[in-house]
N, C-alpha and C positions, 0 to 999 in steps of 0.2 A: 773565618780563615785564621784569625788570631788564635783561637782555641786549638785548631789543628796544629798550628806551628808550635804552640806551647807543648802539646803532646809529643810531637816529633823531636823538637829540640831537647826536651827533658829526657827522652829515651836515650839519646846518645851522649848526654852529659856525663862527665867523669864522676859526678856525685850520684848518678842513678844507681838503683839496686833492684833486685827482683820485684819488690813491692811497688816501687814507683813505676817500673816498666809495665806491670799489670794495668795500672791506671792509665798510663800513656796509650797502650794498645787499645784498651776498652774505649777510650775517648776517640781515637782516630777511626776505629771501626764504625762507631755511630756516626761521626761527622761525615766520613766519606760516603756512607750509605745515604745519608740525608742529602749531601751535595749531588750525588748521582741521581737521586730522585728529582731534585730541583732542576737539574740539567735536562732531565727527560720530560718532566711535566710542566715546567715553568715556575717562575718566582712565587706565585700565589700558594703553592703547596707548602711553602715554608711555614705558614701559619699552623698547619696540622702537625708540624714537627717540633714545635717550640719546647715541649716537655722533654723530648729526647735530646735536643740541643742544650738545654739547661743542665741535664744530667751529664752529658758529654763534657760540657765546659767545666762542671764541677770536678769530674774525673781528671781532666787536664790540669785543673788548678791544684789538685792534690799532688799530681806528679811534679809540676814545675815548682810548687811551693816547697818541695823537698829536694828536688834535683837541680832546679834552676833552668833558665834559658840562656842562650849564648849570643853568638855573633849576629844572627838574623835580627834579633831585637836591638842589639847594640848599634848596628849599622843603620837601622831604621829611625832611631831617635833624632839625629840631626835633620833628616829629611822631614819628618813629621813636625818637629819643633820649629824649623825655619820656614817651611812652606805650607804648614797647616794641612798636611796630608793625614787623613784618618789613620789611626794606629794599625788596624788590620790590613788596610790597603798598603801602607808603607812597608809593613813586614813582608807582605806578599811579593813586593818588588825585589826583595833580597833573598827570599827563601831558597829557591832551587839553586841559585848561583853560589850561595854560601855552602850548601850541601854538596854541590859538585866540587867545590874547592876542598872541602873536608875529604871527600872520597879520593881525590887525586893525591892528597897527602898521606892518607892512611886508609887504604881500601879494606883492610881486614879489621874486624872488631864489631862494636855495637852498631855501627852504620850499616854494615853488611847484613846484620840481623834485621834492622829496621827496614832496609830496602826489600828484603825478601818478604817480610810481612806486608808491607805496603803494596808490593807487586801483586801479591795474592789478592788483596782487597780490591785492587784496581783491575785485576784480570789481565795483567800484562807481563812481559818478560822483565826480569829484574834490571836488565841493562837500559830499559826504557822508562824506569819508574819516575824520573824527574820530568821527562817529556809528558808522560800521562798525567802527572800531578798538574803540570802547567795547562794541559788541555782541559782538564776538569775544572780547575780553579779559574781558568780564563773565561769559562762560561758564566762565572759568578761575579768576577771582578777583573777589570782589564789590567794587563801587565803593560806598563808604559816605560819608555825611556825616561830616566830621571830628569832630563832637561825639560820634559813636558810639564813638570811641576814648577818650573822656574829655576831649577838648579843651574848654576853656572859652572863653567870649567874650573874657575878658581875655587869653587866649593869642594872639589875633589880632595885637595890637600887639606883644606880647612876641616872638612868633615872627618877625614882620616885622623887628623891630630886630635880633634874633639873626642872621637870615640876612644882613642888610646888614653887620653887624659881623664875622661869622665866615666867611662863604662867598664872599668876593670872588674867591677862586681859581676857583670854579665860575661865578659870575656873569660873569666875564670871557669865558666861552665862550658866553654867550647869543647867540641869533640877532640879537636887538636888545636894547638896554639897557632894563631895566624900572625904573621909578621906585618910590620907596617906596610911593606910593599904588597903583600897579598891583600890586605884590607883596601889599600889604595887601588889595586888592580880590580877588585870587585866593583868599587865605585866607577872606575874608568870604563869597565866593560858594560855596565848598566847605564852609563851616562848617555 
């Protein structure tokens, strides 16, 4: 899931270019195909797909190594670091909510392109792309309220301030700038 998020976050990064987007799309095409197969056939088929996933992870790494990742990763770090949530699982908790926030702020642009491509891969209408991503990913990793990891209400402001203080290198790659209140709102909604 982390490699999928690398690919999608880097696609919408302001540092992305046609070359990095080729690697982003190639990565998520493979990853989504493998995830759909795992969802259909069960977890054991993942062993047959390791070579494909290594290649997809490499493609995503090329994309994010050049274009960067943004708020999904930035917001996940305090959760993972404080409550020892595995990195990919922590990222998944924030993934679609961050992208829904981006979309609300700036519906036209590279996010629109990414959504159209993802909807095609998922076989859904573009307006349902985040629901379908959650449906697919939810078959592989549970999406939880942040409180289930031990997060406390007081952490909402603390995590928000930590992200703003320590994750500017990632926030610089956001599709759109997020204010403190928007970041806090994402934590609050997911709490």
